[in-house]
C-alpha positions as CSV (number, residue, x, y, z in Angstrom):
1,M,6.7,-79.0,54.7
2,P,4.3,-76.4,53.2
3,R,0.6,-76.9,53.9
4,P,-1.7,-77.4,51.0
5,D,-3.9,-74.4,50.3
6,G,-7.2,-76.3,50.7
7,K,-8.7,-75.1,47.4
8,A,-11.0,-77.5,45.7
9,P,-9.1,-79.2,42.8
10,L,-11.8,-78.4,40.2
11,L,-9.3,-77.9,37.3
12,L,-7.7,-81.2,38.0
13,A,-11.1,-82.9,38.2
14,R,-12.2,-81.4,34.9
15,L,-8.9,-82.4,33.2
16,A,-9.2,-85.9,34.5
17,Q,-12.9,-86.1,33.3
18,G,-11.9,-84.8,29.9
19,A,-9.0,-87.3,29.6
20,I,-11.4,-90.1,30.6
21,A,-13.8,-89.0,27.9
22,A,-11.0,-88.8,25.4
23,V,-10.0,-92.4,26.3
24,V,-13.5,-93.6,25.6
25,V,-13.5,-92.0,22.2
26,A,-10.0,-93.3,21.4
27,D,-11.1,-96.8,22.5
28,V,-14.0,-96.7,20.1
29,F,-11.7,-95.6,17.2
30,R,-9.2,-98.3,18.2
31,L,-11.9,-100.9,18.2
32,V,-13.1,-99.9,14.7
33,A,-9.5,-99.8,13.4
34,V,-8.5,-103.2,14.9
35,R,-11.8,-104.7,13.6
36,A,-11.1,-103.2,10.1
37,H,-7.7,-104.8,10.2
38,D,-9.1,-108.2,11.3
39,V,-11.6,-108.1,8.4
40,H,-9.3,-106.8,5.7
41,P,-5.6,-107.1,6.8
42,T,-3.5,-104.7,4.8
43,D,-0.4,-102.7,5.6
44,A,-2.5,-99.5,5.8
45,S,-5.0,-101.0,8.2
46,L,-2.1,-102.4,10.3
47,S,-0.6,-98.9,10.5
48,T,-4.0,-97.3,11.3
49,S,-4.8,-99.8,14.1
50,G,-1.3,-99.5,15.5
51,F,-1.6,-95.7,15.6
52,A,-5.0,-95.9,17.2
53,S,-3.8,-98.3,19.8
54,L,-0.8,-96.0,20.6
55,V,-3.0,-93.0,21.0
56,F,-5.3,-95.0,23.3
57,V,-2.4,-96.1,25.5
58,Y,-1.0,-92.5,25.8
59,L,-4.5,-91.1,26.6
60,M,-5.0,-93.9,29.2
61,A,-1.7,-93.1,30.8
62,L,-2.6,-89.4,30.9
63,A,-6.0,-90.1,32.4
64,F,-4.5,-92.3,35.0
65,V,-1.9,-89.8,36.1
66,L,-4.4,-86.9,36.1
67,F,-6.8,-89.0,38.2
68,L,-4.1,-89.9,40.7
69,V,-3.0,-86.3,41.0
70,W,-6.6,-85.2,41.6
71,L,-7.2,-88.0,44.1
72,S,-4.0,-87.0,46.0
73,R,-5.1,-83.4,46.1
74,C,-8.5,-84.5,47.4
75,R,-6.8,-86.5,50.1
76,R,-4.7,-83.6,51.2
77,N,-7.8,-81.4,51.4
78,A,-9.6,-84.1,53.4
79,E,-6.6,-84.2,55.9
80,L,-7.0,-80.4,56.3
81,L,-10.7,-80.7,57.0
82,S,-10.4,-83.7,59.4
83,P,-6.9,-84.5,60.5
84,G,-6.2,-88.1,61.1
85,T,-9.3,-89.5,59.2
86,A,-7.4,-90.9,56.2
87,A,-6.3,-94.4,57.2
88,V,-4.2,-94.9,54.0
89,N,-1.1,-92.8,53.5
90,G,-0.1,-91.1,50.3
91,F,2.2,-93.9,49.1
92,W,-0.6,-96.5,49.3
93,A,-3.0,-94.1,47.6
94,V,-1.0,-94.6,44.4
95,V,0.5,-98.0,44.7
96,A,-2.8,-99.7,45.7
97,W,-4.2,-99.1,42.2
98,L,-1.3,-101.1,40.7
99,I,-1.3,-104.3,42.8
100,P,-3.6,-107.1,41.6
101,F,-6.4,-108.1,44.1
102,V,-5.4,-105.3,46.5
103,N,-6.8,-102.8,43.9
104,L,-10.2,-104.4,44.5
105,W,-10.8,-102.9,48.0
106,I,-8.0,-100.5,49.1
107,P,-8.8,-97.7,46.6
108,R,-12.5,-97.9,47.4
109,Q,-11.7,-97.6,51.1
110,F,-9.4,-94.7,50.3
111,V,-12.2,-92.9,48.4
112,L,-14.7,-93.6,51.2
113,D,-12.2,-92.2,53.8
114,I,-12.0,-89.0,51.7
115,D,-15.8,-88.8,51.5
116,R,-16.2,-89.3,55.3
117,A,-13.5,-86.6,56.0
118,T,-15.1,-84.1,53.7
119,T,-18.7,-84.6,54.6
120,G,-18.1,-85.0,58.3
121,T,-20.2,-88.2,58.7
122,S,-19.3,-91.4,60.3
123,E,-19.3,-94.8,58.5
124,S,-22.3,-96.1,60.4
125,G,-24.3,-93.0,60.0
126,R,-23.9,-92.7,56.2
127,N,-23.4,-96.1,54.7
128,S,-26.1,-98.7,55.2
129,V,-25.6,-102.4,54.2
130,L,-27.8,-101.8,51.1
131,G,-25.9,-98.7,50.3
132,E,-22.6,-100.5,50.6
133,L,-23.9,-103.4,48.4
134,I,-25.1,-101.0,45.7
135,G,-22.0,-98.9,45.9
136,T,-19.7,-101.9,45.7
137,S,-21.7,-103.3,42.8
138,C,-21.6,-100.1,40.8
139,W,-17.9,-99.7,41.5
140,E,-17.1,-103.2,40.3
141,V,-19.4,-103.0,37.2
142,A,-17.7,-99.7,36.2
143,R,-14.2,-101.2,36.7
144,S,-14.9,-104.5,34.9
145,G,-16.9,-102.7,32.2
146,A,-14.1,-100.4,31.3
147,A,-11.6,-103.3,31.1
148,G,-13.9,-105.8,29.4
149,A,-16.0,-103.8,27.0
150,T,-13.6,-104.1,24.1
151,P,-13.1,-107.9,24.2
152,V,-16.9,-108.4,24.6
153,M,-17.6,-106.1,21.6
154,A,-15.0,-107.9,19.5
155,L,-16.6,-111.3,20.3
156,A,-20.0,-110.0,19.4
157,A,-18.9,-109.0,15.9
158,P,-19.6,-111.4,13.0
């Protein structure tokens, strides 16, 4: 098995960030198109909202794949820096994002393991209870905000 080269995955990180930004823009356009179809249902608005939704799904899948590839590369680099520190193997690193309820804590632990391996700090030395609480809160707000922003915005419309 060839060893990874240990280079920082900067290109993958930038591609994943760009794809996530494109998803946000596509979601706004999708929201506008779907809302326009709800207000004035025509065949043209149905086609436009369907196309916007299709583009959104494709961009979301691309962002998901790029993010997982980047995270996998970060994990391999963390293993090179501190062998044996990653408690989660490569299979769980991908599958954990797809299993309901498991995806609430395993991926976060996975990212924290990578952080500990790359910074060389222990869990008790770096993460206080308050830091854990703030980090968990931000993590969950970001996750729920991304999933719930469109339904909340649709309900707020007149």
